[in-house]
Structure formats: C-alpha cells, structure tokens
N, CA, C and O atoms as a GROMACS GRO file, in nm:
protein
  384
    1MET      N    1  -2.218  17.979  -6.082
    1MET     CA    2  -2.355  17.982  -6.127
    1MET      C    3  -2.421  17.851  -6.086
    1MET      O    4  -2.363  17.743  -6.099
    2GLU      N    5  -2.542  17.862  -6.037
    2GLU     CA    6  -2.620  17.744  -6.004
    2GLU      C    7  -2.690  17.693  -6.128
    2GLU      O    8  -2.723  17.772  -6.217
    3PRO      N    9  -2.715  17.561  -6.138
    3PRO     CA   10  -2.784  17.508  -6.255
    3PRO      C   11  -2.918  17.578  -6.283
    3PRO      O   12  -2.953  17.600  -6.399
    4ALA      N   13  -2.992  17.612  -6.179
    4ALA     CA   14  -3.121  17.680  -6.200
    4ALA      C   15  -3.103  17.813  -6.272
    4ALA      O   16  -3.186  17.851  -6.354
    5THR      N   17  -2.994  17.882  -6.243
    5THR     CA   18  -2.965  18.009  -6.311
    5THR      C   19  -2.933  17.983  -6.458
    5THR      O   20  -2.976  18.059  -6.545
    6LEU      N   21  -2.858  17.878  -6.485
    6LEU     CA   22  -2.826  17.842  -6.623
    6LEU      C   23  -2.954  17.809  -6.700
    6LEU      O   24  -2.972  17.854  -6.813
    7TYR      N   25  -3.042  17.729  -6.639
    7TYR     CA   26  -3.167  17.693  -6.707
    7TYR      C   27  -3.252  17.818  -6.733
    7TYR      O   28  -3.315  17.829  -6.838
    8ASP      N   29  -3.253  17.911  -6.639
    8ASP     CA   30  -3.325  18.036  -6.658
    8ASP      C   31  -3.264  18.116  -6.773
    8ASP      O   32  -3.336  18.177  -6.852
    9LEU      N   33  -3.133  18.117  -6.781
    9LEU     CA   34  -3.064  18.186  -6.890
    9LEU      C   35  -3.109  18.131  -7.025
    9LEU      O   36  -3.135  18.207  -7.118
   10TYR      N   37  -3.119  18.000  -7.035
   10TYR     CA   38  -3.163  17.938  -7.161
   10TYR      C   39  -3.312  17.963  -7.186
   10TYR      O   40  -3.352  17.994  -7.299
   11GLU      N   41  -3.393  17.949  -7.083
   11GLU     CA   42  -3.539  17.958  -7.101
   11GLU      C   43  -3.589  18.101  -7.119
   11GLU      O   44  -3.682  18.124  -7.197
   12ASN      N   45  -3.531  18.194  -7.050
   12ASN     CA   46  -3.585  18.330  -7.051
   12ASN      C   47  -3.498  18.434  -7.121
   12ASN      O   48  -3.534  18.551  -7.127
   13PHE      N   49  -3.384  18.392  -7.173
   13PHE     CA   50  -3.299  18.486  -7.244
   13PHE      C   51  -3.258  18.430  -7.380
   13PHE      O   52  -3.291  18.488  -7.484
   14LEU      N   53  -3.188  18.318  -7.380
   14LEU     CA   54  -3.138  18.262  -7.505
   14LEU      C   55  -3.249  18.211  -7.596
   14LEU      O   56  -3.235  18.213  -7.718
   15LYS      N   57  -3.356  18.167  -7.538
   15LYS     CA   58  -3.470  18.116  -7.617
   15LYS      C   59  -3.520  18.222  -7.715
   15LYS      O   60  -3.570  18.189  -7.822
   16PHE      N   61  -3.506  18.348  -7.680
   16PHE     CA   62  -3.555  18.458  -7.762
   16PHE      C   63  -3.443  18.525  -7.843
   16PHE      O   64  -3.466  18.625  -7.910
   17ARG      N   65  -3.324  18.468  -7.836
   17ARG     CA   66  -3.209  18.522  -7.909
   17ARG      C   67  -3.134  18.407  -7.976
   17ARG      O   68  -3.028  18.366  -7.929
   18PRO      N   69  -3.189  18.356  -8.086
   18PRO     CA   70  -3.131  18.236  -8.149
   18PRO      C   71  -2.985  18.251  -8.192
   18PRO      O   72  -2.909  18.154  -8.186
   19GLU      N   73  -2.945  18.370  -8.236
   19GLU     CA   74  -2.805  18.387  -8.276
   19GLU      C   75  -2.712  18.376  -8.156
   19GLU      O   76  -2.605  18.315  -8.164
   20THR      N   77  -2.752  18.435  -8.045
   20THR     CA   78  -2.671  18.429  -7.924
   20THR      C   79  -2.669  18.287  -7.870
   20THR      O   80  -2.566  18.239  -7.823
   21LYS      N   81  -2.784  18.218  -7.876
   21LYS     CA   82  -2.790  18.079  -7.831
   21LYS      C   83  -2.697  17.992  -7.915
   21LYS      O   84  -2.630  17.904  -7.861
   22ALA      N   85  -2.695  18.015  -8.045
   22ALA     CA   86  -2.608  17.937  -8.133
   22ALA      C   87  -2.460  17.958  -8.095
   22ALA      O   88  -2.382  17.863  -8.097
   23LEU      N   89  -2.424  18.080  -8.062
   23LEU     CA   90  -2.287  18.107  -8.018
   23LEU      C   91  -2.258  18.037  -7.886
   23LEU      O   92  -2.151  17.978  -7.869
   24MET      N   93  -2.352  18.043  -7.794
   24MET     CA   94  -2.335  17.979  -7.664
   24MET      C   95  -2.322  17.827  -7.681
   24MET      O   96  -2.240  17.763  -7.615
   25ASP      N   97  -2.403  17.772  -7.768
   25ASP     CA   98  -2.402  17.627  -7.789
   25ASP      C   99  -2.268  17.578  -7.844
   25ASP      O  100  -2.233  17.461  -7.826
   26LYS      N  101  -2.195  17.665  -7.911
   26LYS     CA  102  -2.064  17.625  -7.964
   26LYS      C  103  -1.965  17.592  -7.852
   26LYS      O  104  -1.867  17.520  -7.874
   27TYR      N  105  -1.991  17.644  -7.733
   27TYR     CA  106  -1.902  17.617  -7.620
   27TYR      C  107  -1.933  17.484  -7.552
   27TYR      O  108  -1.853  17.436  -7.470
   28GLN      N  109  -2.047  17.424  -7.583
   28GLN     CA  110  -2.084  17.299  -7.517
   28GLN      C  111  -1.996  17.184  -7.563
   28GLN      O  112  -1.966  17.172  -7.682
   29ALA      N  113  -1.957  17.101  -7.470
   29ALA     CA  114  -1.887  16.977  -7.503
   29ALA      C  115  -1.992  16.874  -7.542
   29ALA      O  116  -2.086  16.851  -7.467
   30PRO      N  117  -1.976  16.811  -7.658
   30PRO     CA  118  -2.074  16.713  -7.702
   30PRO      C  119  -2.090  16.600  -7.601
   30PRO      O  120  -1.993  16.554  -7.539
   31GLY      N  121  -2.212  16.557  -7.586
   31GLY     CA  122  -2.241  16.445  -7.498
   31GLY      C  123  -2.260  16.482  -7.352
   31GLY      O  124  -2.293  16.396  -7.270
   32LEU      N  125  -2.238  16.608  -7.318
   32LEU     CA  126  -2.259  16.650  -7.180
   32LEU      C  127  -2.388  16.731  -7.170
   32LEU      O  128  -2.421  16.807  -7.261
   33SER      N  129  -2.458  16.715  -7.061
   33SER     CA  130  -2.578  16.794  -7.036
   33SER      C  131  -2.538  16.939  -7.007
   33SER      O  132  -2.420  16.969  -6.990
   34LEU      N  133  -2.636  17.027  -7.002
   34LEU     CA  134  -2.608  17.166  -6.966
   34LEU      C  135  -2.542  17.173  -6.828
   34LEU      O  136  -2.443  17.244  -6.810
   35LYS      N  137  -2.596  17.099  -6.734
   35LYS     CA  138  -2.540  17.100  -6.598
   35LYS      C  139  -2.398  17.046  -6.597
   35LYS      O  140  -2.311  17.102  -6.529
   36GLU      N  141  -2.373  16.940  -6.672
   36GLU     CA  142  -2.237  16.886  -6.678
   36GLU      C  143  -2.141  16.985  -6.744
   36GLU      O  144  -2.027  17.000  -6.700
   37ASN      N  145  -2.187  17.052  -6.850
   37ASN     CA  146  -2.104  17.154  -6.912
   37ASN      C  147  -2.072  17.265  -6.813
   37ASN      O  148  -1.960  17.316  -6.809
   38LEU      N  149  -2.171  17.303  -6.736
   38LEU     CA  150  -2.152  17.410  -6.638
   38LEU      C  151  -2.046  17.373  -6.534
   38LEU      O  152  -1.967  17.458  -6.493
   39THR      N  153  -2.044  17.248  -6.493
   39THR     CA  154  -1.952  17.207  -6.386
   39THR      C  155  -1.819  17.152  -6.436
   39THR      O  156  -1.723  17.144  -6.358
   40MET      N  157  -1.810  17.113  -6.564
   40MET     CA  158  -1.687  17.050  -6.612
   40MET      C  159  -1.621  17.122  -6.731
   40MET      O  160  -1.511  17.085  -6.771
   41ASN      N  161  -1.686  17.222  -6.785
   41ASN     CA  162  -1.637  17.286  -6.907
   41ASN      C  163  -1.616  17.435  -6.877
   41ASN      O  164  -1.711  17.513  -6.876
   42LEU      N  165  -1.491  17.473  -6.853
   42LEU     CA  166  -1.460  17.609  -6.811
   42LEU      C  167  -1.502  17.713  -6.915
   42LEU      O  168  -1.552  17.819  -6.879
   43ALA      N  169  -1.482  17.685  -7.043
   43ALA     CA  170  -1.519  17.780  -7.148
   43ALA      C  171  -1.670  17.804  -7.147
   43ALA      O  172  -1.716  17.918  -7.158
   44PHE      N  173  -1.747  17.697  -7.134
   44PHE     CA  174  -1.893  17.709  -7.130
   44PHE      C  175  -1.938  17.785  -7.006
   44PHE      O  176  -2.023  17.874  -7.014
   45ALA      N  177  -1.881  17.751  -6.890
   45ALA     CA  178  -1.918  17.817  -6.765
   45ALA      C  179  -1.885  17.965  -6.770
   45ALA      O  180  -1.962  18.048  -6.720
   46THR      N  181  -1.772  17.999  -6.829
   46THR     CA  182  -1.732  18.140  -6.840
   46THR      C  183  -1.828  18.215  -6.932
   46THR      O  184  -1.869  18.326  -6.900
   47ALA      N  185  -1.863  18.154  -7.045
   47ALA     CA  186  -1.957  18.218  -7.138
   47ALA      C  187  -2.094  18.235  -7.072
   47ALA      O  188  -2.158  18.339  -7.089
   48ALA      N  189  -2.137  18.136  -6.997
   48ALA     CA  190  -2.267  18.145  -6.929
   48ALA      C  191  -2.264  18.258  -6.826
   48ALA      O  192  -2.360  18.335  -6.815
   49ALA      N  193  -2.156  18.268  -6.752
   49ALA     CA  194  -2.145  18.375  -6.652
   49ALA      C  195  -2.147  18.512  -6.719
   49ALA      O  196  -2.214  18.604  -6.671
   50ARG      N  197  -2.074  18.525  -6.828
   50ARG     CA  198  -2.071  18.655  -6.897
   50ARG      C  199  -2.209  18.690  -6.952
   50ARG      O  200  -2.250  18.806  -6.947
   51LEU      N  201  -2.280  18.592  -7.005
   51LEU     CA  202  -2.415  18.619  -7.055
   51LEU      C  203  -2.510  18.657  -6.942
   51LEU      O  204  -2.598  18.742  -6.961
   52GLN      N  205  -2.492  18.597  -6.826
   52GLN     CA  206  -2.577  18.634  -6.713
   52GLN      C  207  -2.555  18.781  -6.677
   52GLN      O  208  -2.650  18.853  -6.650
   53TYR      N  209  -2.430  18.824  -6.678
   53TYR     CA  210  -2.401  18.965  -6.653
   53TYR      C  211  -2.449  19.054  -6.769
   53TYR      O  212  -2.488  19.168  -6.748
   54PHE      N  213  -2.446  19.001  -6.889
   54PHE     CA  214  -2.492  19.077  -7.006
   54PHE      C  215  -2.639  19.115  -6.993
   54PHE      O  216  -2.683  19.216  -7.047
   55ARG      N  217  -2.715  19.035  -6.920
   55ARG     CA  218  -2.857  19.062  -6.900
   55ARG      C  219  -2.880  19.187  -6.815
   55ARG      O  220  -2.989  19.244  -6.816
   56VAL      N  221  -2.779  19.229  -6.742
   56VAL     CA  222  -2.788  19.348  -6.656
   56VAL      C  223  -2.759  19.470  -6.742
   56VAL      O  224  -2.658  19.475  -6.812
   57ARG      N  225  -2.846  19.568  -6.736
   57ARG     CA  226  -2.829  19.687  -6.820
   57ARG      C  227  -2.714  19.777  -6.774
   57ARG      O  228  -2.651  19.845  -6.855
   58GLU      N  229  -2.687  19.777  -6.646
   58GLU     CA  230  -2.580  19.860  -6.590
   58GLU      C  231  -2.444  19.801  -6.628
   58GLU      O  232  -2.424  19.680  -6.613
   59PRO      N  233  -2.351  19.882  -6.677
   59PRO     CA  234  -2.219  19.829  -6.716
   59PRO      C  235  -2.139  19.781  -6.595
   59PRO      O  236  -2.157  19.830  -6.483
   60ILE      N  237  -2.051  19.687  -6.619
   60ILE     CA  238  -1.963  19.638  -6.514
   60ILE      C  239  -1.864  19.750  -6.478
   60ILE      O  240  -1.797  19.803  -6.566
   61PRO      N  241  -1.856  19.786  -6.352
   61PRO     CA  242  -1.764  19.893  -6.310
   61PRO      C  243  -1.618  19.857  -6.336
   61PRO      O  244  -1.583  19.740  -6.351
   62GLU      N  245  -1.534  19.959  -6.340
   62GLU     CA  246  -1.392  19.938  -6.364
   62GLU      C  247  -1.312  19.916  -6.236
   62GLU      O  248  -1.207  19.853  -6.240
   63THR      N  249  -1.361  19.967  -6.123
   63THR     CA  250  -1.286  19.953  -5.998
   63THR      C  251  -1.322  19.823  -5.927
   63THR      O  252  -1.430  19.768  -5.947
   64LEU      N  253  -1.231  19.775  -5.846
   64LEU     CA  254  -1.255  19.652  -5.771
   64LEU      C  255  -1.373  19.669  -5.675
   64LEU      O  256  -1.458  19.581  -5.666
   65ASP      N  257  -1.378  19.781  -5.604
   65ASP     CA  258  -1.490  19.804  -5.512
   65ASP      C  259  -1.622  19.808  -5.589
   65ASP      O  260  -1.723  19.753  -5.544
   66GLY      N  261  -1.622  19.873  -5.704
   66GLY     CA  262  -1.742  19.880  -5.786
   66GLY      C  263  -1.784  19.744  -5.836
   66GLY      O  264  -1.902  19.711  -5.837
   67GLN      N  265  -1.686  19.663  -5.878
   67GLN     CA  266  -1.716  19.528  -5.925
   67GLN      C  267  -1.770  19.440  -5.812
   67GLN      O  268  -1.859  19.358  -5.833
   68ALA      N  269  -1.715  19.458  -5.692
   68ALA     CA  270  -1.762  19.381  -5.578
   68ALA      C  271  -1.908  19.414  -5.547
   68ALA      O  272  -1.989  19.325  -5.521
   69ALA      N  273  -1.941  19.541  -5.550
   69ALA     CA  274  -2.080  19.583  -5.524
   69ALA      C  275  -2.173  19.534  -5.635
   69ALA      O  276  -2.285  19.492  -5.608
   70TYR      N  277  -2.126  19.540  -5.759
   70TYR     CA  278  -2.204  19.492  -5.874
   70TYR      C  279  -2.230  19.342  -5.862
   70TYR      O  280  -2.342  19.296  -5.881
   71TRP      N  281  -2.124  19.267  -5.828
   71TRP     CA  282  -2.137  19.123  -5.810
   71TRP      C  283  -2.240  19.092  -5.700
   71TRP      O  284  -2.326  19.006  -5.718
   72LYS      N  285  -2.230  19.163  -5.589
   72LYS     CA  286  -2.321  19.138  -5.478
   72LYS      C  287  -2.465  19.166  -5.519
   72LYS      O  288  -2.555  19.091  -5.484
   73LYS      N  289  -2.486  19.274  -5.592
   73LYS     CA  290  -2.620  19.313  -5.632
   73LYS      C  291  -2.678  19.221  -5.738
   73LYS      O  292  -2.794  19.180  -5.729
   74TYR      N  293  -2.599  19.190  -5.840
   74TYR     CA  294  -2.654  19.120  -5.956
   74TYR      C  295  -2.623  18.972  -5.964
   74TYR      O  296  -2.688  18.900  -6.040
   75TRP      N  297  -2.526  18.924  -5.888
   75TRP     CA  298  -2.494  18.781  -5.895
   75TRP      C  299  -2.531  18.713  -5.765
   75TRP      O  300  -2.612  18.619  -5.765
   76ASN      N  301  -2.475  18.757  -5.657
   76ASN     CA  302  -2.498  18.693  -5.528
   76ASN      C  303  -2.631  18.736  -5.466
   76ASN      O  304  -2.692  18.658  -5.392
   77THR      N  305  -2.675  18.853  -5.495
   77THR     CA  306  -2.799  18.917  -5.447
   77THR      C  307  -2.794  18.946  -5.297
   77THR      O  308  -2.707  18.896  -5.225
   78LYS      N  309  -2.887  19.026  -5.253
   78LYS     CA  310  -2.890  19.063  -5.111
   78LYS      C  311  -2.917  18.944  -5.020
   78LYS      O  312  -2.887  18.949  -4.901
   79HIS      N  313  -2.974  18.838  -5.076
   79HIS     CA  314  -3.005  18.719  -4.996
   79HIS      C  315  -2.888  18.621  -4.989
   79HIS      O  316  -2.888  18.530  -4.907
   80GLY      N  317  -2.788  18.639  -5.075
   80GLY     CA  318  -2.674  18.549  -5.078
   80GLY      C  319  -2.581  18.569  -4.961
   80GLY      O  320  -2.580  18.675  -4.898
   81LYS      N  321  -2.502  18.467  -4.931
   81LYS     CA  322  -2.412  18.472  -4.816
   81LYS      C  323  -2.283  18.547  -4.845
   81LYS      O  324  -2.212  18.587  -4.753
   82GLY      N  325  -2.251  18.566  -4.973
   82GLY     CA  326  -2.126  18.633  -5.008
   82GLY      C  327  -2.127  18.780  -4.970
   82GLY      O  328  -2.233  18.843  -4.963
   83THR      N  329  -2.008  18.832  -4.947
   83THR     CA  330  -1.994  18.975  -4.912
   83THR      C  331  -1.900  19.042  -5.012
   83THR      O  332  -1.822  18.976  -5.081
   84THR      N  333  -1.908  19.173  -5.018
   84THR     CA  334  -1.818  19.246  -5.106
   84THR      C  335  -1.673  19.229  -5.060
   84THR      O  336  -1.582  19.227  -5.142
   85ASP      N  337  -1.651  19.218  -4.930
   85ASP     CA  338  -1.515  19.195  -4.880
   85ASP      C  339  -1.461  19.061  -4.928
   85ASP      O  340  -1.345  19.051  -4.967
   86GLN      N  341  -1.545  18.958  -4.926
   86GLN     CA  342  -1.503  18.827  -4.975
   86GLN      C  343  -1.471  18.833  -5.124
   86GLN      O  344  -1.372  18.775  -5.169
   87TYR      N  345  -1.553  18.904  -5.199
   87TYR     CA  346  -1.528  18.920  -5.342
   87TYR      C  347  -1.390  18.981  -5.364
   87TYR      O  348  -1.310  18.930  -5.442
   88SER      N  349  -1.363  19.089  -5.295
   88SER     CA  350  -1.234  19.158  -5.310
   88SER      C  351  -1.117  19.068  -5.268
   88SER      O  352  -1.014  19.065  -5.336
   89GLU      N  353  -1.133  18.996  -5.158
   89GLU     CA  354  -1.027  18.906  -5.112
   89GLU      C  355  -1.001  18.796  -5.216
   89GLU      O  356  -0.886  18.765  -5.247
   90HIS      N  357  -1.106  18.738  -5.269
   90HIS     CA  358  -1.092  18.633  -5.368
   90HIS      C  359  -1.030  18.687  -5.497
   90HIS      O  360  -0.948  18.619  -5.560
   91TYR      N  361  -1.067  18.806  -5.536
   91TYR     CA  362  -1.010  18.867  -5.656
   91TYR      C  363  -0.859  18.883  -5.637
   91TYR      O  364  -0.780  18.849  -5.725
   92LYS      N  365  -0.821  18.935  -5.523
   92LYS     CA  366  -0.678  18.959  -5.497
   92LYS      C  367  -0.601  18.826  -5.487
   92LYS      O  368  -0.484  18.819  -5.524
   93LYS      N  369  -0.667  18.723  -5.437
   93LYS     CA  370  -0.600  18.593  -5.421
   93LYS      C  371  -0.592  18.517  -5.553
   93LYS      O  372  -0.488  18.457  -5.583
   94TYR      N  373  -0.700  18.518  -5.632
   94TYR     CA  374  -0.705  18.431  -5.750
   94TYR      C  375  -0.680  18.501  -5.883
   94TYR      O  376  -0.651  18.435  -5.982
   95VAL      N  377  -0.692  18.632  -5.886
   95VAL     CA  378  -0.678  18.703  -6.013
   95VAL      C  379  -0.546  18.780  -6.021
   95VAL      O  380  -0.476  18.775  -6.122
   96LEU      N  381  -0.514  18.851  -5.915
   96LEU     CA  382  -0.391  18.932  -5.918
   96LEU      C  383  -0.266  18.850  -5.901
   96LEU      O  384  -0.156  18.905  -5.902
   0.00000   0.00000   0.00000
C-alpha cells in the first residue's frame, strides 16, 4: 500500500466510521506516524490492506486465479505495472 492510499483510507473511509477507526488505531505503534506504521508495523499494514479490500463490495474470490484478477482490478488497477501472473507467482513463492 502506498502512503497516499493509507491517507485516503483514513480521510474517506475511517473518518466516517469511528468504531472501525478505533479498532484500526489499536494496531498503531505509539510514537510512529501513519506512514511509519505502514512501513514498519506488519500488524498495522495488514489491517490497513484488509480494510482497503473491505471497501470493495465484491467478495474476495476463493481461487488463486480469481484472487489475482481481483488484486489487479482493485489493488494494482489497470494502470499498475503488476500482472496477474506476477501475483500468482508471488503467492506460490511466499505463501505456499
């Protein structure tokens, strides 16, 4: 996640959902900025990523191919350099 995406998450999503923001804030390491938490705090970064996907109304697919297409559409976007093949390769390398 890029810092701009995190700031958008706070400004345009969490700002209007105080209970969810309070839960998200529990993951922050004290004394670190949002950007620092994003880059140095795995629990915070994971929660932020999941909330970004939560904003998408379509459910996360169960198959790897479906997840790769979902990631490309909703995370990397059509303008991003990532490909569904790269997603699948990285999943197989780092998750399986």
